[in-house]
C-alpha positions in Angstrom: 100.6 78.3 147.0 99.1 77.5 143.7 101.3 78.2 140.7 104.7 77.6 142.3 106.9 79.7 144.6 106.5 83.4 144.7 109.6 85.5 144.0 110.1 88.3 146.5 110.9 91.6 144.8 113.8 92.3 147.2 115.6 89.0 146.3 118.6 89.8 144.1 119.5 87.2 141.4 123.1 85.8 141.7 124.1 87.1 138.3 122.8 90.5 137.4 123.6 93.5 135.3 123.2 97.0 136.8 121.2 99.0 134.4 120.0 102.6 134.5 116.3 102.9 133.8 113.2 104.8 134.7 112.5 105.7 138.4 110.9 102.8 140.3 109.5 104.0 143.6 112.1 106.0 145.5 115.0 104.5 143.5 116.5 105.9 140.3 118.4 102.7 139.5 116.9 99.2 139.4 118.2 95.7 138.6 117.3 93.9 135.4 118.2 90.2 135.2 120.4 89.2 132.3 119.6 92.3 130.2 122.1 94.8 128.7 121.4 98.4 128.8 122.7 100.9 126.2 123.2 103.5 128.9 125.5 101.4 131.2 126.3 97.8 132.0 128.5 96.5 134.7 129.9 93.0 135.4 131.7 92.3 138.7 134.3 89.5 138.9 135.2 88.1 142.3 138.5 86.6 143.5 139.1 82.9 143.1 138.3 80.8 146.3 141.8 79.5 146.6 142.7 82.8 148.3 140.6 81.6 151.2 142.8 78.5 151.6 145.9 80.7 151.5 144.5 83.1 154.1 143.5 80.2 156.4 146.9 78.5 156.0 148.8 81.8 156.6 146.7 82.6 159.7 147.4 79.1 161.1 151.1 79.5 160.5 151.1 83.0 162.0 149.3 81.7 165.1 151.8 78.9 165.5 154.7 81.3 165.2 153.1 83.7 167.6 152.7 80.9 170.1 156.3 79.9 169.6 157.4 83.6 170.2 155.4 83.6 173.5 157.4 80.7 174.7 160.7 82.4 173.9 162.0 85.1 171.6 164.0 83.9 168.5 164.7 86.2 165.6 164.3 83.4 163.0 160.8 82.6 164.4 160.1 86.4 164.3 161.2 86.5 160.6 158.9 83.6 159.6 156.1 85.1 161.7 156.4 88.4 159.7 156.4 86.4 156.4 153.2 84.6 157.5 151.6 87.9 158.3 152.6 89.3 154.9 151.2 86.3 153.1 148.0 86.7 155.1 147.7 90.4 154.2 148.3 89.5 150.5 145.7 86.7 150.5 143.1 88.8 152.3 143.6 91.8 149.9 143.3 89.5 146.9 140.3 87.7 148.3 138.4 91.0 149.0 139.3 92.7 145.7 136.7 93.0 143.0 137.2 93.7 139.3 134.4 95.7 137.7 134.1 95.7 133.9 132.0 98.5 132.4 131.4 99.8 128.9 134.4 102.2 129.1 137.0 100.1 131.0 138.1 98.0 133.9 138.3 99.0 137.5 140.2 97.1 140.2 138.6 97.7 143.7 140.9 96.4 146.4 139.9 96.9 150.1 141.1 100.0 152.0 142.8 101.4 148.8 141.6 103.8 146.1 140.3 101.9 143.0 142.4 101.8 139.9 140.6 102.3 136.6 141.9 101.6 133.1 139.9 102.6 130.0 139.9 100.3 127.0 141.5 103.1 124.9 144.5 103.0 127.3 145.3 99.3 126.8 148.5 98.2 125.1 148.4 94.5 125.9 146.8 91.9 128.1 148.4 88.7 129.3 147.6 85.8 131.6 150.6 84.8 133.7 151.5 82.4 136.4 151.7 78.6 136.8 149.6 77.8 139.9 147.9 81.1 140.3 147.1 82.3 136.8 146.2 86.0 136.8 145.6 88.7 134.2 148.1 91.6 133.8 147.1 94.7 132.0 149.7 96.9 130.3 148.4 100.4 129.6 149.3 104.0 128.9 148.7 106.3 132.0 146.4 109.3 131.7 147.8 112.8 132.1 146.0 115.4 134.2 144.4 116.9 131.1 142.9 113.6 130.1 145.3 112.7 127.3 147.3 109.5 127.2 151.0 109.6 128.0 152.3 107.4 125.1 155.9 107.6 126.3 155.2 105.5 129.5 153.6 102.2 130.1 152.2 100.9 133.4 151.0 97.5 134.5 148.0 96.4 136.6 148.0 92.9 138.0 144.5 91.6 138.7 144.0 88.8 141.3 143.1 85.4 140.0 139.3 85.5 139.3 136.3 83.3 138.9 135.3 83.2 135.2 138.7 84.7 134.3 138.7 83.3 130.8 135.6 85.3 130.0 137.3 88.5 131.2 140.4 87.7 129.2 138.4 87.3 126.0 136.6 90.6 126.7 139.8 92.4 127.2 141.6 90.9 124.2 138.6 91.9 122.0 138.7 95.5 123.3 142.4 96.3 122.9 142.7 99.1 120.4 144.4 98.2 117.1 
C-alpha cells in the first residue's frame, strides 16, 4: 500500500496507559498511547522472566521425583518431591502476578488470590532486598475499617522481582510521605 503499513485500530501497543476519556463507539474507556490522563493513569509491571526458568526446573525435578516414587516408595524422595512442588507453586504464583501502579497507590494482583492494595499515604518505607532475586518490599500502615490508618501497626508486602523494577522503586521512593 502507498504510504507505508496501515495500523489496525484493534492492535494494542506494547506499552500503553489506560486513560478515561470520552465515549468511543460502545466503549466508555479507550487506550491512548504514551499519554497521561489527569483522571486516571495505570502502569502494569510484570514478573521477571527468571521465574519461568525456576518453574521449568521445578517441574522437571517434580517429574523425576514422581517417576522415582512410581518405581518404589521412599519417604526421602517424597519429601523432595513435595519441596519441588512447593517451589513450582511459588514460581508460578510469582510469574503470573502483576503489580499495578495507579495515581493513588500500588496493587499486587497474584493469581487465584484477592489483590492487595497499598495507597501511597500508607507507606512507611520501601526497600529492595535479595542477592540473586532482588525484589521490592513495601512497609505500610494497615487501614482500619473506617478508612483511617492504624499507626500502631506495620505490615509488609513483598513484590515479586519485576521487569523495570528500578523505575517502580524510584516512583515509590518519591511517593513516600514525609
